[in-house]
C-alpha positions, 0 to 999 in steps of 0.5 A: 329520911334516915331513921333514928338510931336505936337508942332514939337520938337524932340521926347524924348528917352523912359523911362525904367521902372522896374516892381515891383517884390517881394523882390525888395525894392522900393529904389532899384527899383527907383535906377535901373530906374534912372541908366537905364535912366541916359544919361551918362550910355546910352552914356557909353554903346554906346561908350564902356566906361567901366562906366559913371565915365569915363565922369567925368574925361573927363569933368574935363580935358576938362576945366582944362587941366590935361592930355596931350600926353606923361604924365606918369599917376597913377589910384588909385582905378581903377575899373572898368577902365573908368578913366584909358580909358580916361587917356590912350587916352589922354596921348596917351599911347603906348600899347607896353609901357604903361605910364598909370598904374592902381591899384585896389583889384578888377579885371579889364579887359585888357585895351589898353595902361594900365598896370594894378595891381590887389592889394590893394593900401593900401598894403605895397608894393603897392606904390613901385610896382607902380613906378616900373611898371610905370618905373619912377615918374608920371606927374599925380595921379588919385584917384576915390577911395571910401569906400563902403558906409554905408548910414551914410553920416558923416561915409562915408565922414570920410572913403573915406576922409582917402582914399583921404589922403593916396592917397595925400601922395602918390602923394606928395611923387612920383609926378614930379614937375609941376605934378597934383593930382585929387582925389574924396572926399565927401562934409562934412568938416573934410578936413582942414588939407588936404587942408592945406597940399596940398595948401603948396605942389601945387600952385593951389588947388580947389574943382571941381564937373563935370556935369557928377556927379549927382547934388544930389551926395555929391561927389566932386573932389579935384584938385591939380595942379603944384606940387611944388616938394620936398626938396629932389627932389630939392636937386637932381636937384641941 
């Protein structure tokens, strides 16, 4: 065991360093070192979570209380499954009849309490398939979807904003009244129309950035709470 520092403070975790190798760029080596030394990565490994992103959803829920036992959940762009793990645990999804449905074009290993669809959410059949699998309207739609980055901030923002807008359209069309929508976006503007639409459809709309989201990251999350419902839904209820 490492001895305490002279001042009597607790020992610090040893920092993992990546050796310089031919063909490995300095920027890649720095990213790998940061990843290996990230406390959320270490925590995810220790606790059996699929990714450090799981803690982003957990921290948002701890503060804003958007997940509750009995809720039905749709998780868009779920791979590798961190958000689905958190959602299934917090809504107490029954493995025999899951109340969490996840979708991604990438393969996702099975998760107890989660029904996984391997298909592209942008496929025309995907929305109906999600509702069919969930067997009803969701109480919350989650989206951690992001387009592959190009390194050009403006381009990356616009591409991810498109995914956010598609997810918002889906949420507004399927959510139960009183439901919630949480989606990744990037700092960079060009989202005025989306915010206006969300504010018309939900009673509360805000940007959130959980502690697990790195300070230097441009990612933010749009949280829209308490869906007002649509005219069609109001008509069905009357």
